[in-house]
Structures are given as C-alpha cells and as structure tokens.
C-alpha positions as CSV (number, residue, x, y, z in Angstrom):
1,M,15.3,-22.2,-17.4
2,N,12.1,-24.3,-17.1
3,R,9.6,-22.9,-19.6
4,V,6.7,-22.6,-17.1
5,V,8.9,-20.8,-14.6
6,F,10.3,-18.5,-17.3
7,F,6.7,-17.7,-18.6
8,L,5.5,-16.9,-15.0
9,F,8.5,-14.8,-14.3
10,F,8.1,-12.9,-17.6
11,I,4.5,-12.2,-16.9
12,F,5.2,-11.0,-13.4
13,S,8.0,-8.8,-14.5
14,T,6.0,-7.3,-17.3
15,L,3.0,-6.6,-15.1
16,Y,4.9,-5.1,-12.2
17,G,8.1,-3.8,-13.9
18,Y,10.4,-5.6,-11.5
19,D,13.5,-7.7,-12.2
20,A,15.5,-10.1,-9.9
21,P,18.7,-8.8,-8.3
22,Y,20.0,-12.3,-8.5
23,R,20.5,-11.7,-12.2
24,L,23.7,-9.7,-11.4
25,D,26.7,-11.7,-10.6
26,K,27.8,-9.2,-7.9
27,F,24.8,-10.0,-5.7
28,Q,24.6,-13.8,-6.2
29,D,26.9,-14.7,-3.4
30,V,25.2,-12.7,-0.7
31,L,21.7,-13.9,-1.9
32,Q,22.8,-17.6,-1.8
33,K,23.7,-17.0,1.9
34,S,20.4,-15.3,2.9
35,K,16.6,-15.2,3.0
36,L,14.3,-12.3,2.6
37,Q,12.0,-11.2,5.4
38,A,9.1,-8.9,4.2
39,P,7.0,-7.2,5.2
40,L,7.3,-8.8,8.7
41,S,9.9,-11.1,10.2
42,K,7.6,-14.1,10.1
43,Y,7.9,-16.0,6.8
44,D,5.2,-15.1,4.3
45,A,5.5,-17.0,1.0
46,R,3.8,-14.2,-0.9
47,W,6.7,-11.8,-0.3
48,G,9.6,-13.6,1.4
49,T,12.0,-16.3,0.3
50,K,13.6,-19.3,1.9
51,Y,17.4,-19.3,2.1
52,G,19.1,-19.0,-1.3
53,A,15.9,-19.1,-3.3
54,F,16.4,-15.8,-5.2
55,Q,17.1,-16.9,-8.8
56,Y,13.9,-15.5,-10.3
57,F,12.6,-13.8,-7.2
58,T,11.4,-10.2,-7.1
59,N,8.5,-8.2,-5.8
60,R,7.5,-4.7,-4.7
61,Y,9.6,-5.0,-1.6
62,F,12.8,-6.3,-3.3
63,Y,13.9,-5.7,-6.9
64,L,16.7,-4.7,-9.2
65,Q,16.7,-1.0,-10.1
66,D,18.2,0.6,-13.2
67,D,19.8,-2.8,-14.0
68,T,22.4,-2.0,-11.4
69,Y,21.2,-1.7,-7.8
70,M,19.5,-4.1,-5.3
71,A,16.5,-2.2,-3.9
72,F,14.6,-2.7,-0.7
73,E,11.4,-0.6,-0.2
74,V,8.7,-0.8,2.4
75,C,6.0,1.4,4.2
76,G,4.7,1.2,7.7
77,Y,5.8,1.2,11.4
78,K,7.9,-1.9,12.2
79,H,7.7,-3.2,8.7
80,R,10.8,-4.4,6.9
81,S,12.4,-5.7,3.8
82,E,15.6,-7.3,4.9
83,L,18.1,-10.0,4.0
84,R,18.8,-12.4,6.9
85,E,22.2,-14.2,6.8
86,K,21.9,-18.0,7.2
87,R,25.2,-18.5,8.8
88,E,25.4,-17.8,12.6
89,W,28.6,-17.0,14.5
90,R,29.9,-15.9,17.9
91,V,31.6,-12.6,18.5
92,S,34.6,-14.6,19.8
93,T,35.2,-16.0,16.3
94,Q,38.8,-16.1,15.2
95,E,37.8,-15.8,11.6
96,A,36.7,-12.3,10.9
97,K,33.0,-11.9,10.0
98,V,32.6,-9.0,7.6
99,L,29.7,-7.1,6.0
100,D,30.9,-4.8,3.3
101,A,28.3,-2.5,1.7
102,E,27.9,0.6,-0.5
103,V,24.4,2.0,0.2
104,Y,22.2,4.9,-0.8
105,L,19.4,5.8,1.6
106,F,16.0,7.3,0.6
107,P,14.1,8.1,3.8
108,L,11.2,9.4,1.7
109,N,8.4,10.4,4.1
110,Q,9.8,8.4,7.0
111,E,8.9,10.3,10.2
112,K,11.4,8.9,12.6
113,E,14.0,6.3,11.9
114,L,15.1,3.6,9.5
115,T,17.6,0.8,10.2
116,F,19.5,-0.6,7.2
117,L,22.3,-2.8,8.7
118,Q,22.3,-5.0,11.8
119,I,24.1,-7.7,13.8
120,H,21.2,-9.6,15.4
121,A,21.1,-12.3,18.0
122,D,19.2,-15.6,17.4
123,P,16.9,-16.2,20.4
124,K,16.7,-19.9,19.7
125,F,20.3,-20.4,20.8
126,S,22.1,-19.5,24.0
127,E,24.6,-21.1,26.4
128,D,25.2,-21.5,30.1
129,N,21.4,-21.5,30.7
130,R,21.4,-17.7,30.3
131,S,18.3,-15.7,29.2
132,K,17.7,-15.8,25.5
133,I,17.7,-12.5,23.7
134,N,16.0,-11.4,20.5
135,K,17.8,-8.1,20.0
136,P,20.5,-6.6,17.8
137,L,24.0,-6.1,19.1
138,L,24.4,-3.4,16.4
139,R,22.0,-1.3,14.4
140,V,23.2,1.1,11.7
141,T,20.4,3.6,11.3
142,W,19.2,6.9,9.9
143,W,17.4,9.3,12.3
144,N,15.3,12.1,11.1
145,E,16.2,13.9,14.3
146,H,18.2,12.6,17.3
147,H,20.2,14.5,20.0
148,N,19.4,17.8,18.2
149,L,21.0,16.5,15.0
150,R,18.9,16.1,11.9
151,N,19.5,13.7,9.0
152,H,22.4,11.9,10.6
153,L,23.5,8.2,10.5
154,W,24.1,6.5,13.8
155,A,25.5,3.2,15.2
156,V,23.4,1.9,18.0
157,V,25.4,-0.7,20.1
158,R,23.7,-2.7,22.8
159,M,25.9,-2.7,26.0
160,S,24.3,-5.8,27.6
161,A,23.3,-9.3,26.7
162,N,20.7,-9.3,29.5
163,P,17.3,-9.1,27.8
164,N,16.0,-7.1,30.8
165,E,18.8,-4.5,30.7
166,K,18.3,-1.8,28.1
167,R,21.7,-0.1,27.8
168,Y,22.9,1.3,24.6
169,V,25.7,3.6,23.2
170,K,24.7,5.7,20.2
171,I,27.6,6.9,18.0
172,D,27.1,9.7,15.5
173,L,28.4,8.5,12.1
174,G,27.9,11.9,10.4
175,K,25.3,13.7,8.3
176,M,23.8,11.5,5.6
177,K,25.0,12.5,2.2
178,K,23.1,12.4,-1.0
179,D,25.2,9.7,-2.5
180,F,26.4,6.2,-1.8
181,V,28.2,5.6,1.5
182,A,30.6,2.8,2.1
183,I,30.1,0.9,5.4
184,K,32.2,-2.0,6.6
185,I,31.4,-4.0,9.7
186,V,34.0,-6.4,11.1
187,V,33.7,-8.7,14.1
188,V,36.7,-10.8,15.2
189,S,38.1,-11.9,18.6
190,S,35.2,-10.3,20.5
191,H,35.9,-6.9,18.9
192,L,33.6,-4.8,16.8
193,K,34.8,-2.3,14.2
194,L,32.7,-0.1,11.9
195,F,34.1,2.0,9.1
196,V,32.3,4.7,7.1
197,D,34.0,5.6,3.8
198,N,37.1,3.9,5.1
199,I,37.2,5.9,8.3
200,L,37.1,4.0,11.6
201,K,34.0,5.2,13.6
202,V,33.4,2.3,16.0
203,D,36.0,0.3,17.8
204,M,34.6,-1.6,20.8
205,D,35.1,-4.7,22.9
206,V,31.8,-6.8,22.7
207,S,32.9,-9.8,24.7
208,Y,29.8,-9.4,26.9
209,W,27.8,-10.7,23.8
210,E,29.8,-13.9,23.8
211,H,27.0,-16.4,24.7
212,T,24.8,-15.4,21.8
213,W,24.8,-16.7,18.2
214,N,24.5,-13.8,15.7
215,Y,23.9,-13.0,12.1
216,F,24.0,-10.0,9.7
217,K,20.9,-8.3,8.3
218,A,20.7,-5.7,5.5
219,G,17.8,-3.9,3.9
220,V,15.3,-1.5,5.4
221,Y,13.5,-1.7,8.7
222,L,11.2,1.1,9.9
223,Q,10.9,2.5,13.4
224,G,8.3,5.2,12.4
225,E,5.4,5.7,10.1
226,G,5.9,6.4,6.4
227,C,7.9,4.8,3.7
228,S,11.7,4.3,2.9
229,K,13.9,2.9,0.2
230,V,17.5,1.7,0.2
231,L,19.7,0.9,-2.7
232,F,22.8,-1.3,-2.5
233,R,25.5,-0.9,-5.2
234,K,27.6,-3.4,-3.3
235,L,26.7,-5.9,-0.5
236,E,29.0,-8.7,0.5
237,I,29.1,-11.0,3.6
238,Q,32.3,-12.8,4.4
C-alpha cells in the first residue's frame, strides 16, 4: 500500500470509525463490478466511487460493520446509498443473471418505504426507436404500511416498458423478520424469479421489458422521510 494512501486512510478511519468493506474477500467480487451512488444518483466524489474503486473506500453512507457486514446507511427522502452494477444485460439473456443476498433491514425512523434491491433500466440505451425509460423493472422494498399490512417486504414489478404507462404488480413477500433474510433474483430467457429464504415468491414473464438494458442495484433508497440502514452478510452478482 502506498504510504500516503495508507496514512490518509488510517487518519480517516480513526476519526470516523469506519472501515472499508472491500477488506473482506467475500465482498471484493461484487465491489469490483460496481460503483457507489450516495447520497444522490449523480456522482459526487465526496461520497461516491467510480466502478471498482473500493479498495480503501469508506464513509458514513457505506462501511464495514462489526468486521463482518457491509453496511449502507442514509437519511432523507429520495436519498440513497446503493451499489450500481456496471454490466448491463437484456431480460432475454440466455445466461442467467443472478443477484444473491443475505440482508438485514433496519428501517429506523423511516416513515414510509425503503428499497434495498432493484433491477433498473438504463435510459441511455433503447432499441427500435422506442421511448427511453429510467425506471426499475423490479424493486424489493420494505413498507411501513401497505394494503393494510404493516412491516412487510414487497416485490414491485413494473408491467410496462412504456414510460408513460404506470402499471405495477405488488407481491407480498411476508412480514419482515428481525434477522437476515436470503433473497435471490434470477433473470433468464425473459423470465424473472425471486426467492425468499429459498421459497419461490415471484415467477413472471418479463419479455415486455426486452428492449431495455438493465442492471442490478443493492443498498438503501428511501421513499419517505427519516433514516434507514441495511446490512449485507452476503451479496453476490453473477
């Protein structure tokens, strides 16, 4: 390690008590494939990273907790601390695209909703001269209260790739438990599957999303006032 870099990292970690998640082998692969967006989606060199630049990176939005967990923490409506996958793919892929996570949610004083996993479209790319869309195909989210259910996890799947057509199906994934939950998302051959603790919860044809290029996101993104925190014991993208 360069002596200057080591000294600056040591001082920062000492002052703020943070350590870099990249230090653990189990997170290095996903971090090499991602960048961090915090506290907004637009790149901010004070808080975000460029793709793969995580070796000594840590701050109040993103840090290693208890020498074991990759933590994301943020406050404020529409603020986020999220990894954004660099690779982009189509839902018609014949090679399965997989996000495999073990995650513990801390909604804290979040008033409404927090999203912690996504499949998102890249608005810079579309085909057949269709309208470009900057929306998620899938959000995995916690709602404080939704459809008369409190403290549940939900899968929110967009049912149209038309940016002017807001149609969604919302699938109850069950009450949030005070423990880690295993979530696996698989996309292959225009089919979306989502498993919660190895139980299949979502099984849908998403071929209508074919003309978009997509990527995975993971972390915390708030749809209400307040603060939230998410810990990952495992996070892999294949």
